C-alpha positions as YAML, in Angstrom:
chain: A
units: angstrom
residues:
- id: 1
  name: MET
  ca: [188.74, 225.23, 178.26]
- id: 2
  name: PRO
  ca: [188.00, 227.80, 180.49]
- id: 3
  name: VAL
  ca: [189.89, 227.41, 183.77]
- id: 4
  name: ALA
  ca: [188.00, 227.15, 186.85]
- id: 5
  name: THR
  ca: [188.35, 229.80, 189.18]
- id: 6
  name: GLU
  ca: [185.01, 229.44, 191.33]
- id: 7
  name: PRO
  ca: [183.36, 226.42, 192.62]
- id: 8
  name: ASP
  ca: [180.31, 225.11, 191.22]
- id: 9
  name: PRO
  ca: [177.36, 227.20, 192.47]
- id: 10
  name: TRP
  ca: [175.55, 224.26, 192.94]
- id: 11
  name: LEU
  ca: [178.62, 222.26, 195.44]
- id: 12
  name: VAL
  ca: [177.43, 224.20, 198.71]
- id: 13
  name: PRO
  ca: [173.09, 223.62, 197.89]
- id: 14
  name: CYS
  ca: [173.96, 219.87, 196.62]
- id: 15
  name: TYR
  ca: [176.03, 219.37, 200.28]
- id: 16
  name: VAL
  ca: [172.49, 220.62, 202.34]
- id: 17
  name: VAL
  ca: [170.59, 218.38, 200.54]
- id: 18
  name: ALA
  ca: [173.28, 215.71, 200.96]
- id: 19
  name: ILE
  ca: [173.75, 216.38, 204.61]
- id: 20
  name: ALA
  ca: [169.19, 217.15, 204.97]
- id: 21
  name: PHE
  ca: [168.95, 213.01, 203.00]
- id: 22
  name: GLN
  ca: [171.43, 211.77, 205.66]
- id: 23
  name: LEU
  ca: [169.89, 213.56, 208.86]
- id: 24
  name: LEU
  ca: [166.39, 212.76, 208.24]
- id: 25
  name: PHE
  ca: [166.02, 210.14, 205.92]
- id: 26
  name: PRO
  ca: [166.69, 206.98, 208.69]
- id: 27
  name: LEU
  ca: [164.15, 208.35, 210.77]
- id: 28
  name: ALA
  ca: [161.77, 208.54, 208.37]
- id: 29
  name: LEU
  ca: [162.78, 205.75, 206.61]
- id: 30
  name: ALA
  ca: [162.24, 203.92, 210.20]
- id: 31
  name: THR
  ca: [158.50, 205.74, 210.85]
- id: 32
  name: TRP
  ca: [157.26, 204.07, 207.75]
- id: 33
  name: VAL
  ca: [158.67, 200.57, 208.71]
- id: 34
  name: ARG
  ca: [157.16, 201.04, 212.13]
- id: 35
  name: ARG
  ca: [153.87, 201.86, 210.34]
- id: 36
  name: ARG
  ca: [153.94, 199.47, 208.34]
- id: 37
  name: TYR
  ca: [154.86, 196.03, 210.34]
- id: 38
  name: PRO
  ca: [153.57, 196.30, 213.81]
- id: 39
  name: GLY
  ca: [155.93, 193.89, 215.60]
- id: 40
  name: ALA
  ca: [159.20, 196.74, 214.21]
- id: 41
  name: ARG
  ca: [159.27, 198.72, 217.77]
- id: 42
  name: TRP
  ca: [161.55, 201.71, 218.59]
- id: 43
  name: ARG
  ca: [163.24, 199.36, 220.83]
- id: 44
  name: PHE
  ca: [164.77, 197.78, 218.15]
- id: 45
  name: PHE
  ca: [165.88, 201.24, 215.81]
- id: 46
  name: GLY
  ca: [167.59, 202.43, 218.93]
- id: 47
  name: LEU
  ca: [169.12, 198.52, 219.64]
- id: 48
  name: GLY
  ca: [170.60, 198.95, 216.23]
- id: 49
  name: ALA
  ca: [171.83, 202.35, 216.88]
- id: 50
  name: VAL
  ca: [173.93, 201.10, 220.38]
- id: 51
  name: VAL
  ca: [175.28, 197.91, 218.52]
- id: 52
  name: PHE
  ca: [176.89, 200.14, 215.23]
- id: 53
  name: PHE
  ca: [177.89, 203.04, 218.34]
- id: 54
  name: VAL
  ca: [179.49, 200.60, 220.29]
- id: 55
  name: SER
  ca: [181.11, 198.39, 217.45]
- id: 56
  name: GLN
  ca: [182.11, 200.90, 215.12]
- id: 57
  name: LEU
  ca: [182.54, 204.59, 216.54]
- id: 58
  name: LEU
  ca: [183.39, 203.24, 220.35]
- id: 59
  name: THR
  ca: [186.01, 200.25, 219.29]
- id: 60
  name: ARG
  ca: [186.60, 199.37, 215.72]
- id: 61
  name: ILE
  ca: [187.12, 202.75, 214.26]
- id: 62
  name: PRO
  ca: [189.57, 204.61, 216.81]
- id: 63
  name: LEU
  ca: [191.40, 201.81, 216.45]
- id: 64
  name: ILE
  ca: [192.17, 201.77, 212.74]
- id: 65
  name: GLN
  ca: [192.24, 205.37, 212.59]
- id: 66
  name: LEU
  ca: [196.06, 204.67, 214.76]
- id: 67
  name: ALA
  ca: [197.02, 201.66, 213.47]
- id: 68
  name: GLN
  ca: [196.39, 203.61, 209.88]
- id: 69
  name: TYR
  ca: [198.21, 206.56, 211.43]
- id: 70
  name: PHE
  ca: [201.76, 204.38, 212.35]
- id: 71
  name: LEU
  ca: [201.41, 202.83, 208.97]
- id: 72
  name: ARG
  ca: [200.55, 206.44, 206.42]
- id: 73
  name: GLY
  ca: [204.00, 206.33, 205.26]
- id: 74
  name: ALA
  ca: [204.18, 203.08, 204.10]
- id: 75
  name: LEU
  ca: [200.54, 202.84, 203.11]
- id: 76
  name: LYS
  ca: [201.16, 206.04, 200.50]
- id: 77
  name: ARG
  ca: [204.63, 204.12, 198.82]
- id: 78
  name: SER
  ca: [203.37, 200.58, 198.54]
- id: 79
  name: THR
  ca: [200.21, 200.25, 196.27]
- id: 80
  name: GLY
  ca: [199.53, 196.28, 197.24]
- id: 81
  name: LEU
  ca: [200.41, 197.19, 201.02]
- id: 82
  name: LEU
  ca: [197.44, 199.25, 200.17]
- id: 83
  name: VAL
  ca: [195.00, 197.40, 198.74]
- id: 84
  name: GLY
  ca: [195.91, 194.03, 201.86]
- id: 85
  name: TRP
  ca: [195.02, 197.07, 204.32]
- id: 86
  name: LEU
  ca: [191.75, 198.04, 202.65]
- id: 87
  name: ALA
  ca: [191.06, 194.23, 202.64]
- id: 88
  name: PHE
  ca: [192.05, 194.12, 206.80]
- id: 89
  name: ALA
  ca: [190.08, 196.90, 207.57]
- id: 90
  name: ALA
  ca: [186.94, 195.14, 205.40]
- id: 91
  name: VAL
  ca: [186.98, 192.06, 207.25]
- id: 92
  name: THR
  ca: [187.26, 193.88, 210.43]
- id: 93
  name: ALA
  ca: [184.05, 196.11, 209.65]
- id: 94
  name: GLY
  ca: [182.35, 193.27, 208.89]
- id: 95
  name: LEU
  ca: [183.56, 191.52, 212.44]
- id: 96
  name: PHE
  ca: [182.63, 194.07, 214.61]
- id: 97
  name: GLU
  ca: [179.47, 194.68, 213.05]
- id: 98
  name: GLU
  ca: [178.25, 191.73, 212.78]
- id: 99
  name: VAL
  ca: [179.24, 189.99, 215.67]
- id: 100
  name: GLY
  ca: [178.44, 193.30, 217.14]
- id: 101
  name: ARG
  ca: [174.76, 192.54, 215.66]
- id: 102
  name: TYR
  ca: [175.09, 188.39, 217.16]
- id: 103
  name: LEU
  ca: [175.55, 189.77, 220.51]
- id: 104
  name: GLY
  ca: [172.99, 192.25, 219.89]
- id: 105
  name: PHE
  ca: [170.57, 189.58, 219.09]
- id: 106
  name: ARG
  ca: [171.48, 187.35, 221.75]
- id: 107
  name: TRP
  ca: [171.79, 189.77, 224.59]
- id: 108
  name: LEU
  ca: [169.61, 192.95, 224.46]
- id: 109
  name: TRP
  ca: [166.51, 191.41, 223.17]
- id: 110
  name: GLY
  ca: [164.74, 190.49, 225.99]
- id: 111
  name: SER
  ca: [161.66, 188.66, 226.09]
- id: 112
  name: HIS
  ca: [160.61, 190.20, 222.75]
- id: 113
  name: SER
  ca: [160.19, 187.41, 219.60]
- id: 114
  name: ARG
  ca: [163.24, 187.79, 217.00]
- id: 115
  name: ASP
  ca: [161.44, 187.83, 214.20]
- id: 116
  name: TRP
  ca: [161.92, 189.69, 210.24]
- id: 117
  name: GLU
  ca: [160.33, 192.67, 211.04]
- id: 118
  name: SER
  ca: [162.00, 193.55, 214.68]
- id: 119
  name: ALA
  ca: [165.23, 192.20, 212.43]
- id: 120
  name: VAL
  ca: [164.37, 194.85, 209.54]
- id: 121
  name: MET
  ca: [164.17, 197.64, 211.99]
- id: 122
  name: TYR
  ca: [167.00, 196.91, 213.90]
- id: 123
  name: GLY
  ca: [168.98, 197.34, 210.77]
- id: 124
  name: VAL
  ca: [167.10, 200.59, 210.17]
- id: 125
  name: GLY
  ca: [168.67, 201.42, 213.37]
- id: 126
  name: HIS
  ca: [172.32, 200.66, 212.50]
- id: 127
  name: GLY
  ca: [172.55, 201.96, 209.32]
- id: 128
  name: GLY
  ca: [170.53, 205.39, 210.48]
- id: 129
  name: LEU
  ca: [173.00, 205.62, 213.64]
- id: 130
  name: GLU
  ca: [175.89, 205.08, 210.49]
- id: 131
  name: SER
  ca: [173.84, 207.81, 207.77]
- id: 132
  name: MET
  ca: [173.19, 210.67, 211.00]
- id: 133
  name: LEU
  ca: [176.84, 210.15, 213.05]
- id: 134
  name: LEU
  ca: [179.00, 209.23, 210.86]
- id: 135
  name: THR
  ca: [178.72, 210.03, 207.13]
- id: 136
  name: GLY
  ca: [176.57, 213.60, 207.90]
- id: 137
  name: ILE
  ca: [178.78, 214.42, 209.92]
- id: 138
  name: LEU
  ca: [182.31, 213.99, 207.63]
- id: 139
  name: SER
  ca: [179.54, 215.73, 204.98]
- id: 140
  name: ILE
  ca: [178.75, 219.12, 207.46]
- id: 141
  name: LEU
  ca: [182.84, 218.52, 207.47]
- id: 142
  name: GLY
  ca: [183.36, 218.76, 203.83]
- id: 143
  name: LEU
  ca: [180.94, 221.55, 203.46]
- id: 144
  name: VAL
  ca: [182.50, 223.46, 205.96]
- id: 145
  name: ASN
  ca: [185.97, 223.01, 203.78]
- id: 146
  name: VAL
  ca: [184.13, 223.83, 200.62]
- id: 147
  name: LEU
  ca: [183.06, 227.51, 201.85]
- id: 148
  name: LEU
  ca: [186.76, 227.52, 203.15]
- id: 149
  name: LEU
  ca: [188.89, 227.02, 200.86]
- id: 150
  name: SER
  ca: [186.45, 228.82, 198.07]
- id: 151
  name: ARG
  ca: [187.25, 232.04, 200.17]
- id: 152
  name: ALA
  ca: [190.87, 231.60, 201.47]
- id: 153
  name: ASP
  ca: [193.83, 233.31, 200.08]
- id: 154
  name: LEU
  ca: [196.18, 231.13, 200.73]
- id: 155
  name: ALA
  ca: [199.15, 233.00, 200.35]
- id: 156
  name: LYS
  ca: [198.14, 235.00, 203.31]
- id: 157
  name: LEU
  ca: [197.87, 232.46, 205.50]
- id: 158
  name: PRO
  ca: [200.39, 231.27, 208.27]
- id: 159
  name: LEU
  ca: [201.47, 227.84, 206.32]
- id: 160
  name: SER
  ca: [204.78, 226.13, 205.33]
- id: 161
  name: ALA
  ca: [205.52, 225.53, 202.02]
- id: 162
  name: THR
  ca: [204.01, 221.52, 202.29]
- id: 163
  name: GLN
  ca: [200.90, 222.43, 203.84]
- id: 164
  name: LEU
  ca: [200.57, 225.56, 201.46]
- id: 165
  name: GLU
  ca: [201.06, 222.84, 199.08]
- id: 166
  name: GLN
  ca: [198.12, 220.81, 199.83]
- id: 167
  name: ALA
  ca: [196.09, 223.51, 200.32]
- id: 168
  name: ARG
  ca: [196.60, 224.70, 196.68]
- id: 169
  name: ALA
  ca: [195.58, 220.39, 195.60]
- id: 170
  name: GLN
  ca: [193.01, 221.09, 197.68]
- id: 171
  name: GLN
  ca: [191.94, 223.89, 196.16]
- id: 172
  name: ALA
  ca: [192.30, 222.65, 192.82]
- id: 173
  name: ILE
  ca: [190.08, 219.02, 193.10]
- id: 174
  name: LEU
  ca: [187.47, 221.81, 194.85]
- id: 175
  name: LEU
  ca: [187.56, 224.26, 191.78]
- id: 176
  name: HIS
  ca: [186.74, 220.83, 189.62]
- id: 177
  name: THR
  ca: [184.25, 218.91, 191.09]
- id: 178
  name: PRO
  ca: [180.96, 219.00, 189.81]
- id: 179
  name: GLY
  ca: [178.40, 220.69, 192.22]
- id: 180
  name: TRP
  ca: [176.64, 217.34, 191.81]
- id: 181
  name: LYS
  ca: [178.91, 215.32, 193.78]
- id: 182
  name: PRO
  ca: [177.95, 215.80, 197.05]
- id: 183
  name: LEU
  ca: [174.52, 214.19, 196.14]
- id: 184
  name: MET
  ca: [175.96, 210.89, 195.69]
- id: 185
  name: SER
  ca: [176.87, 210.63, 199.73]
- id: 186
  name: ALA
  ca: [173.39, 210.44, 200.07]
- id: 187
  name: VAL
  ca: [172.45, 208.14, 197.18]
- id: 188
  name: GLU
  ca: [175.35, 206.05, 198.77]
- id: 189
  name: ARG
  ca: [173.21, 205.91, 202.32]
- id: 190
  name: LEU
  ca: [170.37, 204.75, 200.25]
- id: 191
  name: PHE
  ca: [172.16, 201.94, 198.96]
- id: 192
  name: ALA
  ca: [173.79, 201.22, 202.48]
- id: 193
  name: MET
  ca: [170.59, 201.08, 204.56]
- id: 194
  name: ALA
  ca: [170.10, 198.02, 202.07]
- id: 195
  name: VAL
  ca: [173.18, 196.29, 202.73]
- id: 196
  name: GLN
  ca: [172.71, 196.37, 206.60]
- id: 197
  name: VAL
  ca: [169.17, 195.82, 206.86]
- id: 198
  name: SER
  ca: [170.07, 192.52, 204.61]
- id: 199
  name: MET
  ca: [172.72, 191.40, 207.11]
- id: 200
  name: SER
  ca: [170.73, 192.08, 209.75]
- id: 201
  name: VAL
  ca: [168.26, 189.59, 208.54]
- id: 202
  name: LEU
  ca: [170.94, 187.40, 208.23]
- id: 203
  name: VAL
  ca: [172.60, 187.18, 211.61]
- id: 204
  name: LEU
  ca: [168.91, 186.51, 212.87]
- id: 205
  name: GLN
  ca: [168.45, 183.61, 210.81]
- id: 206
  name: CYS
  ca: [171.45, 182.35, 213.29]
- id: 207
  name: PHE
  ca: [168.31, 181.93, 215.77]
- id: 208
  name: VAL
  ca: [165.55, 181.17, 213.26]
- id: 209
  name: GLN
  ca: [167.55, 178.42, 211.89]
- id: 210
  name: ARG
  ca: [169.95, 178.30, 214.90]
- id: 211
  name: ALA
  ca: [172.97, 177.63, 212.75]
- id: 212
  name: LEU
  ca: [175.87, 179.95, 213.01]
- id: 213
  name: ARG
  ca: [176.58, 179.64, 209.43]
- id: 214
  name: TRP
  ca: [174.38, 182.56, 209.18]
- id: 215
  name: LEU
  ca: [176.51, 184.67, 211.48]
- id: 216
  name: TRP
  ca: [180.03, 184.33, 208.57]
- id: 217
  name: ALA
  ca: [177.96, 184.99, 205.43]
- id: 218
  name: ALA
  ca: [177.36, 188.19, 206.97]
- id: 219
  name: LEU
  ca: [180.36, 188.90, 208.12]
- id: 220
  name: ALA
  ca: [181.85, 187.87, 204.04]
- id: 221
  name: TYR
  ca: [178.74, 189.72, 202.68]
- id: 222
  name: HIS
  ca: [179.93, 192.57, 205.01]
- id: 223
  name: ALA
  ca: [184.01, 192.27, 203.90]
- id: 224
  name: LEU
  ca: [182.68, 192.10, 200.49]
- id: 225
  name: VAL
  ca: [180.01, 195.06, 200.09]
- id: 226
  name: ASP
  ca: [182.84, 196.86, 202.26]
- id: 227
  name: PHE
  ca: [185.91, 195.74, 200.26]
- id: 228
  name: VAL
  ca: [185.14, 196.38, 196.51]
- id: 229
  name: PRO
  ca: [184.02, 199.61, 196.23]
- id: 230
  name: VAL
  ca: [186.81, 200.95, 198.32]
- id: 231
  name: VAL
  ca: [189.58, 199.47, 196.13]
- id: 232
  name: LEU
  ca: [187.87, 200.42, 192.99]
- id: 233
  name: ALA
  ca: [187.57, 204.41, 194.38]
- id: 234
  name: GLN
  ca: [191.26, 203.69, 195.11]
- id: 235
  name: LEU
  ca: [192.03, 201.97, 192.08]
- id: 236
  name: LEU
  ca: [190.30, 204.94, 189.82]
- id: 237
  name: ARG
  ca: [191.67, 207.79, 192.38]
- id: 238
  name: ILE
  ca: [188.08, 209.18, 192.31]
- id: 239
  name: GLU
  ca: [189.19, 211.91, 194.96]
- id: 240
  name: GLN
  ca: [191.18, 213.58, 192.15]
- id: 241
  name: ASP
  ca: [188.46, 213.61, 188.80]
- id: 242
  name: PRO
  ca: [185.07, 213.32, 190.61]
- id: 243
  name: GLY
  ca: [183.29, 212.68, 187.44]
- id: 244
  name: TRP
  ca: [182.38, 209.42, 185.97]
- id: 245
  name: LYS
  ca: [184.62, 207.36, 188.10]
- id: 246
  name: THR
  ca: [182.22, 208.75, 191.05]
- id: 247
  name: LEU
  ca: [179.45, 207.39, 189.35]
- id: 248
  name: LEU
  ca: [180.85, 203.89, 188.02]
- id: 249
  name: VAL
  ca: [181.93, 203.39, 192.13]
- id: 250
  name: GLU
  ca: [178.43, 203.88, 192.95]
- id: 251
  name: ALA
  ca: [176.98, 202.31, 190.33]
- id: 252
  name: VAL
  ca: [178.89, 199.36, 192.17]
- id: 253
  name: VAL
  ca: [177.52, 199.96, 195.48]
- id: 254
  name: ALA
  ca: [174.21, 200.02, 193.16]
- id: 255
  name: LEU
  ca: [174.36, 196.61, 192.06]
- id: 256
  name: PHE
  ca: [175.31, 195.40, 196.55]
- id: 257
  name: ALA
  ca: [171.70, 197.11, 196.99]
- id: 258
  name: VAL
  ca: [170.26, 195.34, 194.83]
- id: 259
  name: ALA
  ca: [171.60, 191.93, 195.90]
- id: 260
  name: SER
  ca: [170.79, 193.48, 199.51]
- id: 261
  name: MET
  ca: [167.20, 193.95, 198.81]
- id: 262
  name: ALA
  ca: [166.93, 190.29, 197.09]
- id: 263
  name: ILE
  ca: [168.04, 188.83, 200.40]
- id: 264
  name: ILE
  ca: [165.25, 190.74, 202.78]
- id: 265
  name: ARG
  ca: [162.98, 189.42, 200.22]
- id: 266
  name: ARG
  ca: [164.12, 185.81, 200.11]
- id: 267
  name: LEU
  ca: [164.71, 185.70, 203.95]
- id: 268
  name: ARG
  ca: [160.84, 187.43, 204.81]
- id: 269
  name: PRO
  ca: [158.67, 184.30, 206.39]
- id: 270
  name: SER
  ca: [156.15, 183.12, 203.63]
- id: 271
  name: THR
  ca: [153.65, 183.84, 206.53]
- id: 272
  name: ASP
  ca: [154.72, 187.66, 206.04]
- id: 273
  name: HIS
  ca: [154.09, 187.55, 201.75]
- id: 274
  name: ALA
  ca: [150.64, 186.49, 202.05]
- id: 275
  name: SER
  ca: [150.43, 189.60, 204.56]
...
């Protein structure tokens, strides 16, 4: 097999498509939901976005990044500790986001009715900001990294021996990355949106059925969805072999998306089914 000396020519175009999808799909979906369901107002999209911004970008992610910085050495040395850390990260994601979602329902809803239609738009706003502001930016950074590494003469850069070794390792991974791989991040956003909407519908049941157990159900489901694919990706080391292993991880995410669609449909009021 010949040794690759240039990145896959489809890599950059696929990054562009993925970025466009991550930025535009949430708005397109919200527009469709608004037209399809009269109760799904844009206000609820905004509330979902605000809740995600506060519960993740403003609070949890900075704290997780700070803790991970201090634990970085230990996490590299111990697989057991790494798995435990990933479990902790998944649980805190569920805790911050679902409690935030619950508080949004309780405090930000005002006089508007808490119903299935508004909860769907609430979830689209939550998952929409995640797609546009988090994964979209990461994909843009990934594209920049591809453009820089594919053209850089590393030997001429002012890098230390350690930095040069790391840069060459990243360049080697880039040269063997399939062109279609960036599209998986777009497909994952599609799956993640189903999950986000399902969790909004789950938390809604705290108010519809007056039972707090639905909040814990959403928290547990969120933690499970976050934990399983990430641990599988770590065990398979997909960043070093981004071919069939990436597809396997995304297949697991797809199963969660199917389960989430079933939750959304199951918790839709029977009067809506008839319409």
